[in-house]
C-alpha positions, 0 to 999 in steps of 0.5 A: 228068561236071563238069569239075573244076580239071585241065581247066580248066588244060589247056584255059587252057593251049591255048587263049588265047580260053578264058583271055582269057574267063576273064579277062573273066568268071571267075564265069560260066566258073567255073560250069562248073567243079566246084571247091570253094571252095578251088580257086575262090580259088586260080583267082581268085588266079591271075587276078589275077596275070595282069594283070601278066604279058604276054600271051604268057606268061600260059597258063604263068603261070596254069597255073604257079601252079595246078598245084601245087594240082592236084599235091597 
């Protein structure tokens, strides 16, 4: 079963290596998730904003940017 956006967010929150790899090679990581075009773009936007976020705050910033997407 393909993973969805909630799984991506959860893993990024608890696995700093996964989040770092997602930042380095987003398309390769996103290929393993069943996301629609809007979800992919939301992830890309969240990743762009992370460049301005301190490393220790990145998991929370990433999840905060995407949690509204999951809740709707």
